[in-house]
C-alpha positions, 0 to 999 in steps of 0.5 A: 621096688616101692619108693618115692621121688620128688623134685624141689626148688631151691627154696624147698617147695615141692614142684613134683612128686610121686609118693607111692611109686607102684601105683604110678607104675614106676619100678625103681629096679627097672632101670628106667631113666627120665629127664627133665628140663629147667626152667619149670614151666609155670614155675615162678621164683628169682631168676636173676643169676646173680641174686643170693636166692636165684632158682634154676627151676623158676620160669618167671620171676616172682620179684623175690630176688635179694642181693644182700648176702653177696660181696660188692665186688664179685659176687660169688667168686669163691677163689677171688680171681675175678672169674666164675670157674673150675676153682670155684665149682671145686670148692663148692664140692669140697662142702657138698653135703655141708649142713651147718656153717657152710662157707659156700652156701650159694643159695643161702639156705644154710646147706651145700647141695645140688641146687647151689652147684646148679645156681653156680653153673648158671655163672660158670665161665663169665667174669666179674668185669662182664 
């Protein structure tokens, strides 16, 4: 079966792609699996986990981190309990797939997607006092 596969950064930049799976020797019906590790060597982006535009795929900081979308007292604590925990993740999952007027858009890209969950998981288990 033909298809395409790509990996994008939080900012939407393509990191890696295969647009013609047949010529690349990939058969989507073969049950092949794969894995990748983050960060991606050589990829540049915001590496500060507390930033609005944190990019878990970035291996090197490019100086673009910004914090203007975060509340001052406890950035990204969605339930206000002082910890980045399970109930915050559930809030993210409740809006997963949101494309407009999202209330838990961690990355600031206007949607709630896997990138938001990855960015939040980087903080999971920490407290606001740390």
